[in-house]
OpenMM code with the backbone's topology and positions (N, CA, C; nanometers):
from openmm import Vec3, app, unit

residues = "MET ASN ALA ASN HIS PRO ASP TYR TYR GLU ILE LEU GLN PRO SER PRO ASP ALA GLU GLN GLU VAL ILE GLU ALA ALA TYR ARG ARG LEU ALA ARG LYS TYR HIS PRO ASP VAL SER LYS ASP PRO GLY ALA SER ASP ARG MET ARG LEU LEU ASN GLN ALA PHE GLU VAL LEU GLY ASP PRO ALA THR ARG ALA ALA TYR ASP ARG SER ARG THR PRO LYS ARG ASN PRO HIS SER TYR ARG VAL PHE LYS PRO PRO ALA ASN ALA LEU".split()
positions = [
    Vec3(17.0588, 13.1556, 4.1595),
    Vec3(17.0181, 13.0717, 4.0472),
    Vec3(16.9303, 12.9591, 4.1028),
    Vec3(16.8516, 12.9013, 4.0145),
    Vec3(16.7650, 12.7938, 4.0607),
    Vec3(16.8325, 12.6583, 4.0420),
    Vec3(16.7649, 12.5513, 4.0811),
    Vec3(16.8237, 12.4173, 4.0750),
    Vec3(16.8534, 12.3739, 3.9318),
    Vec3(16.7758, 12.4219, 3.8345),
    Vec3(16.8000, 12.3833, 3.6958),
    Vec3(16.9215, 12.4539, 3.6370),
    Vec3(16.9537, 12.5706, 3.6907),
    Vec3(17.0654, 12.6498, 3.6401),
    Vec3(17.1530, 12.6913, 3.7584),
    Vec3(17.2526, 12.6098, 3.7897),
    Vec3(17.3376, 12.6437, 3.9038),
    Vec3(17.4177, 12.7708, 3.8786),
    Vec3(17.4693, 12.8284, 3.9840),
    Vec3(17.5524, 12.9477, 3.9726),
    Vec3(17.6917, 12.9044, 3.9291),
    Vec3(17.7261, 12.9318, 3.8041),
    Vec3(17.8533, 12.8870, 3.7492),
    Vec3(17.9716, 12.9561, 3.8159),
    Vec3(17.9534, 13.0768, 3.8646),
    Vec3(18.0613, 13.1433, 3.9369),
    Vec3(18.0875, 13.0725, 4.0697),
    Vec3(17.9818, 13.0250, 4.1330),
    Vec3(17.9975, 12.9525, 4.2580),
    Vec3(18.0698, 12.8194, 4.2332),
    Vec3(18.0416, 12.7553, 4.1233),
    Vec3(18.1048, 12.6273, 4.0912),
    Vec3(18.2547, 12.6447, 4.0659),
    Vec3(18.2914, 12.7440, 3.9839),
    Vec3(18.4325, 12.7649, 3.9511),
    Vec3(18.5056, 12.8505, 4.0547),
    Vec3(18.4329, 12.9217, 4.1381),
    Vec3(18.4839, 12.9997, 4.2500),
    Vec3(18.5588, 13.1293, 4.2155),
    Vec3(18.5445, 13.1861, 4.0968),
    Vec3(18.6031, 13.3191, 4.0762),
    Vec3(18.4985, 13.4267, 4.1060),
    Vec3(18.5431, 13.5480, 4.1144),
    Vec3(18.4524, 13.6609, 4.1296),
    Vec3(18.3811, 13.6835, 3.9961),
    Vec3(18.2560, 13.7281, 3.9963),
    Vec3(18.1876, 13.7564, 3.8702),
    Vec3(18.2563, 13.8626, 3.7846),
    Vec3(18.3400, 13.9455, 3.8437),
    Vec3(18.4108, 14.0451, 3.7636),
    Vec3(18.5550, 14.0026, 3.7319),
    Vec3(18.5849, 13.8747, 3.7486),
    Vec3(18.7196, 13.8231, 3.7226),
    Vec3(18.7548, 13.8297, 3.5742),
    Vec3(18.8829, 13.8488, 3.5473),
    Vec3(18.9344, 13.8452, 3.4097),
    Vec3(18.9208, 13.7031, 3.3546),
    Vec3(18.9194, 13.6929, 3.2229),
    Vec3(18.9052, 13.5633, 3.1565),
    Vec3(19.0167, 13.4660, 3.1979),
    Vec3(19.1382, 13.5175, 3.2167),
    Vec3(19.2506, 13.4325, 3.2563),
    Vec3(19.2284, 13.3710, 3.3947),
    Vec3(19.1622, 13.4441, 3.4822),
    Vec3(19.1331, 13.3939, 3.6170),
    Vec3(19.0303, 13.2813, 3.6090),
    Vec3(18.9319, 13.2966, 3.5215),
    Vec3(18.8310, 13.1914, 3.5012),
    Vec3(18.9005, 13.0637, 3.4533),
    Vec3(18.9884, 13.0779, 3.3551),
    Vec3(19.0591, 12.9616, 3.3004),
    Vec3(19.1476, 12.8959, 3.4054),
    Vec3(19.2173, 12.9760, 3.4844),
    Vec3(19.3039, 12.9211, 3.5886),
    Vec3(19.2223, 12.8489, 3.6954),
    Vec3(19.1071, 12.9035, 3.7308),
    Vec3(19.0204, 12.8393, 3.8295),
    Vec3(18.9721, 12.7040, 3.7774),
    Vec3(18.9326, 12.7005, 3.6516),
    Vec3(18.8881, 12.5742, 3.5917),
    Vec3(19.0010, 12.4709, 3.5940),
    Vec3(19.1196, 12.5100, 3.5483),
    Vec3(19.2317, 12.4153, 3.5451),
    Vec3(19.2659, 12.3642, 3.6845),
    Vec3(19.2661, 12.4536, 3.7831),
    Vec3(19.2973, 12.4139, 3.9206),
    Vec3(19.1966, 12.3119, 3.9731),
    Vec3(19.0691, 12.3397, 3.9543),
    Vec3(18.9654, 12.2490, 4.0029),
    Vec3(18.9600, 12.1193, 3.9224),
    Vec3(18.9870, 12.1270, 3.7927),
    Vec3(18.9876, 12.0058, 3.7107),
    Vec3(19.0999, 11.9122, 3.7545),
    Vec3(19.2156, 11.9686, 3.7877),
    Vec3(19.3261, 11.8844, 3.8369),
    Vec3(19.2895, 11.8176, 3.9690),
    Vec3(19.2129, 11.8873, 4.0500),
    Vec3(19.1749, 11.8350, 4.1813),
    Vec3(19.0627, 11.7317, 4.1737),
    Vec3(18.9634, 11.7559, 4.0876),
    Vec3(18.8422, 11.6738, 4.0880),
    Vec3(18.8276, 11.5788, 3.9693),
    Vec3(18.9245, 11.5729, 3.8809),
    Vec3(18.9121, 11.4825, 3.7662),
    Vec3(18.8973, 11.3393, 3.8167),
    Vec3(18.8045, 11.2618, 3.7615),
    Vec3(18.7809, 11.1251, 3.8093),
    Vec3(18.9045, 11.0343, 3.8028),
    Vec3(18.9990, 11.0644, 3.7163),
    Vec3(19.1206, 10.9830, 3.7100),
    Vec3(19.2144, 11.0124, 3.8271),
    Vec3(19.1922, 11.1246, 3.8950),
    Vec3(19.2795, 11.1667, 4.0052),
    Vec3(19.2094, 11.1535, 4.1394),
    Vec3(19.0855, 11.1976, 4.1469),
    Vec3(19.0110, 11.2011, 4.2723),
    Vec3(18.9508, 11.0647, 4.3047),
    Vec3(18.9609, 11.0270, 4.4311),
    Vec3(18.8995, 10.9021, 4.4791),
    Vec3(18.7552, 10.9241, 4.5230),
    Vec3(18.7116, 11.0484, 4.5226),
    Vec3(18.5758, 11.0838, 4.5631),
    Vec3(18.4752, 11.0191, 4.4682),
    Vec3(18.3747, 10.9480, 4.5214),
    Vec3(18.2750, 10.8851, 4.4335),
    Vec3(18.1928, 10.9853, 4.3524),
    Vec3(18.1872, 11.1106, 4.3955),
    Vec3(18.1124, 11.2130, 4.3231),
    Vec3(18.1982, 11.2916, 4.2251),
    Vec3(18.3199, 11.2449, 4.2007),
    Vec3(18.4129, 11.3191, 4.1152),
    Vec3(18.3596, 11.3368, 3.9731),
    Vec3(18.2953, 11.2363, 3.9184),
    Vec3(18.2420, 11.2469, 3.7821),
    Vec3(18.1353, 11.3550, 3.7729),
    Vec3(18.0467, 11.3585, 3.8720),
    Vec3(17.9418, 11.4613, 3.8731),
    Vec3(18.0019, 11.5998, 3.8924),
    Vec3(18.0999, 11.6099, 3.9804),
    Vec3(18.1663, 11.7392, 4.0039),
    Vec3(18.2364, 11.7861, 3.8766),
    Vec3(18.3025, 11.6946, 3.8075),
    Vec3(18.3725, 11.7302, 3.6846),
    Vec3(18.2741, 11.7726, 3.5759),
    Vec3(18.1591, 11.7078, 3.5717),
    Vec3(18.0562, 11.7451, 3.4747),
    Vec3(18.0109, 11.8891, 3.4994),
    Vec3(17.9896, 11.9252, 3.6262),
    Vec3(17.9507, 12.0623, 3.6594),
    Vec3(18.0616, 12.1615, 3.6276),
    Vec3(18.1860, 12.1245, 3.6554),
    Vec3(18.2988, 12.2121, 3.6220),
    Vec3(18.3046, 12.2371, 3.4717),
    Vec3(18.2885, 12.1312, 3.3938),
    Vec3(18.2908, 12.1457, 3.2480),
    Vec3(18.1759, 12.2327, 3.1987),
    Vec3(18.0586, 12.2123, 3.2566),
    Vec3(17.9415, 12.2917, 3.2174),
    Vec3(17.9654, 12.4389, 3.2514),
    Vec3(18.0167, 12.4662, 3.3702),
    Vec3(18.0433, 12.6045, 3.4104),
    Vec3(18.1491, 12.6681, 3.3205),
    Vec3(18.2531, 12.5929, 3.2885),
    Vec3(18.3585, 12.6500, 3.2047),
    Vec3(18.3118, 12.6694, 3.0612),
    Vec3(18.2226, 12.5847, 3.0145),
    Vec3(18.1689, 12.6033, 2.8792),
    Vec3(18.0963, 12.7375, 2.8689),
    Vec3(18.0281, 12.7759, 2.9749),
    Vec3(17.9558, 12.9035, 2.9756),
    Vec3(18.0495, 13.0207, 3.0051),
    Vec3(18.1277, 13.0095, 3.1120),
    Vec3(18.2112, 13.1220, 3.1543),
    Vec3(18.3404, 13.1343, 3.0740),
    Vec3(18.3825, 13.0274, 3.0101),
    Vec3(18.5075, 13.0295, 2.9341),
    Vec3(18.4968, 13.0979, 2.7992),
    Vec3(18.3767, 13.1160, 2.7502),
    Vec3(18.3545, 13.1841, 2.6224),
    Vec3(18.2998, 13.3238, 2.6517),
    Vec3(18.3706, 13.4287, 2.6107),
    Vec3(18.3270, 13.5648, 2.6457),
    Vec3(18.1838, 13.5985, 2.6032),
    Vec3(18.1409, 13.5552, 2.4867),
    Vec3(18.0050, 13.5878, 2.4409),
    Vec3(17.9001, 13.5137, 2.5247),
    Vec3(17.9241, 13.3861, 2.5517),
    Vec3(17.8303, 13.3085, 2.6325),
    Vec3(17.8287, 13.3603, 2.7761),
    Vec3(17.9465, 13.3980, 2.8258),
    Vec3(17.9547, 13.4534, 2.9606),
    Vec3(17.8762, 13.5840, 2.9698),
    Vec3(17.8866, 13.6686, 2.8693),
    Vec3(17.8129, 13.7956, 2.8702),
    Vec3(17.6620, 13.7703, 2.8738),
    Vec3(17.6155, 13.6735, 2.7962),
    Vec3(17.4727, 13.6398, 2.7981),
    Vec3(17.4325, 13.5854, 2.9348),
    Vec3(17.5166, 13.5021, 2.9912),
    Vec3(17.4895, 13.4475, 3.1247),
    Vec3(17.4841, 13.5592, 3.2287),
    Vec3(17.5803, 13.6512, 3.2218),
    Vec3(17.5829, 13.7629, 3.3166),
    Vec3(17.4564, 13.8479, 3.3044),
    Vec3(17.4122, 13.8716, 3.1825),
    Vec3(17.2882, 13.9481, 3.1638),
    Vec3(17.1694, 13.8746, 3.2242),
    Vec3(17.1677, 13.7433, 3.2153),
    Vec3(17.0558, 13.6666, 3.2698),
    Vec3(17.0570, 13.6644, 3.4226),
    Vec3(17.1727, 13.6877, 3.4827),
    Vec3(17.1844, 13.6885, 3.6282),
    Vec3(17.1378, 13.8201, 3.6892),
    Vec3(17.1393, 13.9268, 3.6114),
    Vec3(17.1066, 14.0593, 3.6620),
    Vec3(16.9680, 14.1003, 3.6133),
    Vec3(16.8713, 14.1074, 3.7046),
    Vec3(16.7379, 14.1491, 3.6617),
    Vec3(16.7392, 14.2925, 3.6076),
    Vec3(16.6547, 14.3165, 3.5101),
    Vec3(16.6379, 14.4516, 3.4561),
    Vec3(16.5658, 14.5366, 3.5600),
    Vec3(16.5414, 14.6615, 3.5277),
    Vec3(16.4718, 14.7489, 3.6221),
    Vec3(16.3359, 14.6910, 3.6609),
    Vec3(16.2673, 14.6350, 3.5655),
    Vec3(16.1399, 14.5691, 3.5930),
    Vec3(16.1716, 14.4228, 3.6245),
    Vec3(16.1561, 14.3768, 3.7485),
    Vec3(16.1967, 14.2407, 3.7833),
    Vec3(16.1203, 14.1324, 3.7088),
    Vec3(16.0115, 14.1669, 3.6419),
    Vec3(15.9350, 14.0673, 3.5677),
    Vec3(15.9784, 14.0579, 3.4221),
    Vec3(16.0791, 14.1366, 3.3840),
    Vec3(16.1164, 14.1400, 3.2427),
    Vec3(16.2518, 14.0762, 3.2123),
    Vec3(16.3169, 14.0142, 3.3104),
    Vec3(16.4482, 13.9567, 3.2807),
    Vec3(16.4350, 13.8209, 3.2126),
    Vec3(16.5387, 13.7865, 3.1354),
    Vec3(16.5402, 13.6599, 3.0619),
    Vec3(16.6048, 13.5512, 3.1460),
    Vec3(16.5600, 13.4301, 3.1285),
    Vec3(16.6183, 13.3158, 3.1963),
    Vec3(16.7290, 13.2601, 3.1086),
    Vec3(16.8462, 13.2353, 3.1688),
    Vec3(16.9591, 13.1805, 3.0943),
    Vec3(16.9321, 13.0342, 3.0613),
    Vec3(16.9599, 12.9983, 2.9367),
    Vec3(16.9497, 12.8594, 2.8943),
    Vec3(17.0891, 12.8151, 2.8515),
    Vec3(17.1477, 12.7153, 2.9219),
    Vec3(17.2818, 12.6711, 2.8851),
    Vec3(17.2808, 12.6086, 2.7470),
    Vec3(17.3965, 12.6040, 2.6814),
    Vec3(17.4045, 12.5408, 2.5496),
    Vec3(17.3519, 12.3980, 2.5572),
    Vec3(17.2909, 12.3515, 2.4511),
    Vec3(17.2268, 12.2187, 2.4501),
    Vec3(17.3268, 12.1087, 2.4829),
    Vec3(17.4511, 12.1221, 2.4384),
    Vec3(17.5475, 12.0153, 2.4629),
    Vec3(17.6121, 12.0259, 2.6015),
    Vec3(17.5709, 12.1217, 2.6842),
    Vec3(17.6275, 12.1379, 2.8187),
    Vec3(17.5615, 12.0443, 2.9185),
    Vec3(17.4480, 11.9913, 2.8842),
    Vec3(17.3780, 11.9045, 2.9793),
    Vec3(17.4058, 11.7654, 2.9459),
] * unit.nanometer
topology = app.Topology()
chain = topology.addChain("A")
for resn in residues:
    res = topology.addResidue(resn, chain)
    for name in ("N", "CA", "C"):
        topology.addAtom(name, app.Element.getBySymbol(name[0]), res)
């Protein structure tokens, strides 16, 4: 993925073929670790923002399917669509 669209699987750390329950568990685990009310890390707010953005995409099966399609180029590498996160995710 490019700098404008980070790899949400890399952020939440599950496998791209993970079940929905695994995605949710990964989000909850990382949110408990990096929430600004818990973490003393000065970058905790930014990390939590990325976690929320990744979970907004991967946590919804329809949005996740669209994201997955955007990650996999079609047979013609010039014909794939670029994923655009939901407007309220940024």
